[in-house]
C-alpha positions as CSV (number, residue, x, y, z in Angstrom):
1,M,0.0,0.0,0.0
2,P,1.2,3.5,-0.7
3,T,2.5,5.8,2.1
4,Y,3.1,9.5,2.5
5,I,6.8,9.2,3.7
6,F,8.4,10.5,0.5
7,E,6.1,13.5,0.4
8,S,6.9,14.3,4.0
9,R,10.6,14.2,3.3
10,A,10.1,16.3,0.1
11,L,8.1,18.9,2.0
12,K,11.0,19.5,4.4
13,Q,13.3,20.3,1.5
14,R,10.8,22.1,-0.7
15,P,7.9,23.7,1.2
16,G,4.8,24.1,-0.9
17,P,2.3,22.0,-2.7
18,I,3.5,18.6,-4.1
19,A,1.7,17.2,-7.1
20,G,1.6,13.6,-8.1
21,V,1.7,13.1,-11.9
22,D,0.9,10.0,-13.9
23,E,-0.8,8.9,-17.2
24,V,-3.2,6.4,-18.6
25,G,-3.6,5.2,-22.1
26,R,0.0,4.5,-22.9
27,G,-0.6,0.7,-23.4
28,P,-3.8,0.6,-25.5
29,L,-3.6,0.4,-29.3
30,A,-5.9,3.3,-29.8
31,G,-6.9,6.7,-28.3
32,P,-5.0,9.5,-26.7
33,V,-2.6,9.4,-23.8
34,V,-4.1,11.3,-20.9
35,A,-2.2,12.5,-17.8
36,A,-3.3,14.1,-14.6
37,A,-1.7,16.0,-11.8
38,V,-3.1,16.0,-8.3
39,I,-2.3,17.9,-5.2
40,L,-3.8,15.9,-2.3
41,D,-4.8,17.3,1.1
42,R,-2.6,15.2,3.4
43,K,-5.3,15.2,6.0
44,R,-8.0,13.9,3.6
45,I,-6.3,11.1,1.6
46,P,-9.0,8.7,0.2
47,K,-9.0,5.4,1.9
48,G,-8.0,2.4,-0.3
49,L,-6.1,4.6,-2.7
50,N,-3.7,2.3,-4.7
51,D,-2.2,1.7,-8.1
52,S,-5.2,2.2,-10.4
53,K,-4.4,-1.0,-12.3
54,K,-4.8,-3.0,-9.0
55,M,-8.1,-1.5,-8.2
56,T,-11.5,-2.8,-9.4
57,M,-13.6,-0.5,-11.6
58,E,-15.9,0.1,-8.7
59,A,-13.0,1.0,-6.4
60,R,-11.6,3.4,-9.0
61,E,-15.0,5.1,-9.4
62,I,-15.3,5.6,-5.6
63,A,-11.7,6.9,-5.4
64,Y,-12.4,9.3,-8.4
65,V,-15.2,10.9,-6.5
66,Q,-13.2,11.1,-3.2
67,I,-10.2,12.6,-5.0
68,M,-12.3,15.2,-6.8
69,E,-13.9,16.1,-3.5
70,C,-10.8,16.4,-1.4
71,A,-7.9,17.3,-3.7
72,I,-6.4,20.8,-3.4
73,A,-5.9,21.0,-7.1
74,V,-6.4,18.7,-10.2
75,G,-5.1,19.2,-13.7
76,V,-5.7,17.0,-16.8
77,G,-3.7,17.1,-20.0
78,E,-4.0,15.0,-23.2
79,A,-1.8,14.2,-26.2
80,S,-3.8,13.2,-29.3
81,V,-3.3,10.2,-31.5
82,D,-1.8,12.5,-34.1
83,E,0.7,13.9,-31.6
84,I,1.6,10.4,-30.6
85,D,2.2,9.5,-34.2
86,L,4.2,12.7,-34.7
87,V,6.6,12.6,-31.7
88,N,6.3,9.0,-30.3
89,I,4.4,7.7,-27.2
90,R,7.1,8.7,-24.7
91,Q,7.3,12.3,-25.8
92,A,3.5,12.4,-26.1
93,T,3.2,11.2,-22.5
94,H,5.6,13.9,-21.4
95,L,3.6,16.5,-23.3
96,A,0.3,15.3,-21.6
97,M,2.0,15.5,-18.2
98,A,3.3,19.0,-18.8
99,R,-0.2,20.1,-19.9
100,A,-1.8,18.5,-16.8
101,V,0.6,20.4,-14.5
102,R,-0.1,23.7,-16.4
103,A,-3.9,23.1,-16.1
104,M,-3.8,23.1,-12.3
105,S,-5.4,26.0,-10.4
106,I,-2.5,26.0,-8.0
107,A,1.1,25.6,-9.3
108,P,3.0,22.9,-7.5
109,A,6.3,23.6,-5.9
110,F,7.4,20.1,-6.7
111,A,6.1,17.0,-8.6
112,L,6.5,13.3,-8.1
113,V,6.2,11.6,-11.5
114,D,5.5,7.9,-12.0
115,G,8.1,6.7,-14.5
116,N,11.8,6.5,-15.1
117,D,12.5,9.9,-16.7
118,A,11.5,13.4,-15.9
119,P,9.1,15.3,-18.2
120,P,9.7,19.0,-18.8
121,L,7.4,20.4,-16.2
122,S,7.0,23.9,-15.0
123,C,8.3,22.8,-11.6
124,P,11.1,20.6,-10.3
125,C,10.2,16.9,-10.3
126,N,11.4,13.5,-9.3
127,P,10.6,10.5,-11.5
128,I,9.9,7.3,-9.5
129,T,9.7,3.9,-11.1
130,K,6.6,2.1,-9.9
131,G,5.7,5.1,-7.8
132,D,2.0,4.5,-8.0
133,A,2.4,1.5,-5.7
134,R,4.6,3.3,-3.2
135,W,3.6,7.0,-2.6
136,F,0.2,8.5,-2.1
137,S,0.6,11.4,-4.5
138,I,1.1,9.1,-7.5
139,P,-1.8,6.7,-7.6
140,A,-4.3,9.6,-7.4
141,P,-3.6,11.1,-10.8
142,P,-4.3,8.1,-13.1
143,T,-7.6,7.5,-11.3
144,I,-8.8,10.9,-12.6
145,P,-8.6,10.2,-16.4
146,K,-8.9,6.4,-16.1
147,V,-12.5,6.5,-14.9
148,P,-13.8,8.5,-17.9
149,R,-11.4,6.7,-20.3
150,D,-12.7,3.3,-19.1
151,G,-16.1,4.5,-20.2
152,L,-14.9,4.9,-23.8
Protein backbone atom coordinates (compact mmCIF):
# COMPACT_ATOMS: atom_id res chain seq x y z
CA MET A 1 0.00 0.00 0.00
CA PRO A 2 1.23 3.52 -0.74
CA THR A 3 2.53 5.77 2.05
CA TYR A 4 3.13 9.51 2.50
CA ILE A 5 6.77 9.15 3.69
CA PHE A 6 8.42 10.46 0.50
CA GLU A 7 6.10 13.46 0.37
CA SER A 8 6.86 14.28 4.02
CA ARG A 9 10.59 14.24 3.28
CA ALA A 10 10.15 16.33 0.13
CA LEU A 11 8.12 18.94 2.04
CA LYS A 12 11.02 19.46 4.44
CA GLN A 13 13.30 20.26 1.49
CA ARG A 14 10.80 22.13 -0.69
CA PRO A 15 7.90 23.69 1.18
CA GLY A 16 4.83 24.12 -0.95
CA PRO A 17 2.31 21.97 -2.74
CA ILE A 18 3.49 18.61 -4.06
CA ALA A 19 1.73 17.20 -7.10
CA GLY A 20 1.59 13.59 -8.15
CA VAL A 21 1.69 13.12 -11.93
CA ASP A 22 0.87 10.01 -13.95
CA GLU A 23 -0.75 8.95 -17.20
CA VAL A 24 -3.21 6.43 -18.61
CA GLY A 25 -3.62 5.18 -22.14
CA ARG A 26 -0.01 4.47 -22.93
CA GLY A 27 -0.57 0.74 -23.43
CA PRO A 28 -3.79 0.61 -25.51
CA LEU A 29 -3.56 0.42 -29.28
CA ALA A 30 -5.94 3.31 -29.84
CA GLY A 31 -6.86 6.65 -28.35
CA PRO A 32 -5.04 9.52 -26.72
CA VAL A 33 -2.64 9.40 -23.80
CA VAL A 34 -4.12 11.32 -20.88
CA ALA A 35 -2.21 12.53 -17.83
CA ALA A 36 -3.35 14.06 -14.59
CA ALA A 37 -1.66 16.01 -11.84
CA VAL A 38 -3.14 16.04 -8.35
CA ILE A 39 -2.25 17.88 -5.16
CA LEU A 40 -3.78 15.92 -2.30
CA ASP A 41 -4.78 17.31 1.07
CA ARG A 42 -2.60 15.22 3.37
CA LYS A 43 -5.35 15.19 6.01
CA ARG A 44 -7.99 13.87 3.58
CA ILE A 45 -6.29 11.12 1.55
CA PRO A 46 -8.95 8.74 0.24
CA LYS A 47 -8.98 5.35 1.93
CA GLY A 48 -7.98 2.42 -0.26
CA LEU A 49 -6.06 4.57 -2.75
CA ASN A 50 -3.67 2.30 -4.65
CA ASP A 51 -2.18 1.70 -8.09
CA SER A 52 -5.22 2.19 -10.37
CA LYS A 53 -4.38 -1.01 -12.27
CA LYS A 54 -4.75 -2.99 -9.03
CA MET A 55 -8.14 -1.46 -8.17
CA THR A 56 -11.48 -2.75 -9.39
CA MET A 57 -13.55 -0.51 -11.63
CA GLU A 58 -15.92 0.12 -8.71
CA ALA A 59 -13.04 1.03 -6.36
CA ARG A 60 -11.63 3.42 -9.00
CA GLU A 61 -15.00 5.11 -9.39
CA ILE A 62 -15.27 5.61 -5.62
CA ALA A 63 -11.68 6.89 -5.44
CA TYR A 64 -12.38 9.26 -8.35
CA VAL A 65 -15.24 10.91 -6.46
CA GLN A 66 -13.22 11.09 -3.23
CA ILE A 67 -10.17 12.57 -4.98
CA MET A 68 -12.26 15.20 -6.77
CA GLU A 69 -13.94 16.14 -3.47
CA CYS A 70 -10.78 16.43 -1.36
CA ALA A 71 -7.94 17.34 -3.72
CA ILE A 72 -6.44 20.79 -3.36
CA ALA A 73 -5.92 20.97 -7.15
CA VAL A 74 -6.37 18.73 -10.17
CA GLY A 75 -5.14 19.21 -13.73
CA VAL A 76 -5.67 17.01 -16.78
CA GLY A 77 -3.68 17.06 -20.01
CA GLU A 78 -3.95 15.04 -23.18
CA ALA A 79 -1.83 14.21 -26.20
CA SER A 80 -3.80 13.22 -29.26
CA VAL A 81 -3.30 10.21 -31.49
CA ASP A 82 -1.84 12.54 -34.13
CA GLU A 83 0.66 13.90 -31.61
CA ILE A 84 1.61 10.36 -30.58
CA ASP A 85 2.22 9.48 -34.24
CA LEU A 86 4.25 12.67 -34.72
CA VAL A 87 6.55 12.59 -31.69
CA ASN A 88 6.28 8.99 -30.28
CA ILE A 89 4.42 7.71 -27.21
CA ARG A 90 7.12 8.66 -24.68
CA GLN A 91 7.30 12.28 -25.82
CA ALA A 92 3.50 12.45 -26.10
CA THR A 93 3.23 11.18 -22.51
CA HIS A 94 5.59 13.93 -21.36
CA LEU A 95 3.57 16.48 -23.32
CA ALA A 96 0.33 15.33 -21.64
CA MET A 97 2.01 15.47 -18.20
CA ALA A 98 3.28 19.02 -18.78
CA ARG A 99 -0.21 20.07 -19.92
CA ALA A 100 -1.75 18.49 -16.80
CA VAL A 101 0.57 20.43 -14.47
CA ARG A 102 -0.10 23.69 -16.36
CA ALA A 103 -3.86 23.06 -16.10
CA MET A 104 -3.79 23.06 -12.28
CA SER A 105 -5.43 25.95 -10.44
CA ILE A 106 -2.49 25.97 -8.00
CA ALA A 107 1.07 25.64 -9.27
CA PRO A 108 2.95 22.88 -7.47
CA ALA A 109 6.34 23.59 -5.91
CA PHE A 110 7.45 20.06 -6.73
CA ALA A 111 6.09 17.00 -8.56
CA LEU A 112 6.46 13.26 -8.10
CA VAL A 113 6.15 11.56 -11.48
CA ASP A 114 5.48 7.89 -12.05
CA GLY A 115 8.14 6.75 -14.48
CA ASN A 116 11.83 6.53 -15.08
CA ASP A 117 12.54 9.87 -16.70
CA ALA A 118 11.49 13.41 -15.92
CA PRO A 119 9.12 15.26 -18.24
CA PRO A 120 9.70 18.98 -18.85
CA LEU A 121 7.36 20.36 -16.18
CA SER A 122 6.95 23.93 -14.96
CA CYS A 123 8.30 22.83 -11.55
CA PRO A 124 11.11 20.59 -10.34
CA CYS A 125 10.18 16.92 -10.33
CA ASN A 126 11.41 13.51 -9.32
CA PRO A 127 10.58 10.49 -11.49
CA ILE A 128 9.92 7.33 -9.48
CA THR A 129 9.65 3.93 -11.13
CA LYS A 130 6.56 2.07 -9.87
CA GLY A 131 5.75 5.13 -7.75
CA ASP A 132 2.01 4.48 -8.03
CA ALA A 133 2.38 1.51 -5.70
CA ARG A 134 4.64 3.32 -3.22
CA TRP A 135 3.64 6.98 -2.63
CA PHE A 136 0.16 8.46 -2.12
CA SER A 137 0.65 11.37 -4.49
CA ILE A 138 1.15 9.14 -7.53
CA PRO A 139 -1.83 6.72 -7.58
CA ALA A 140 -4.35 9.56 -7.39
CA PRO A 141 -3.57 11.13 -10.81
CA PRO A 142 -4.25 8.12 -13.08
CA THR A 143 -7.56 7.51 -11.33
CA ILE A 144 -8.83 10.88 -12.60
CA PRO A 145 -8.58 10.20 -16.37
CA LYS A 146 -8.92 6.40 -16.06
CA VAL A 147 -12.54 6.49 -14.95
CA PRO A 148 -13.84 8.50 -17.93
CA ARG A 149 -11.39 6.74 -20.30
CA ASP A 150 -12.68 3.32 -19.14
CA GLY A 151 -16.12 4.54 -20.22
CA LEU A 152 -14.85 4.94 -23.79
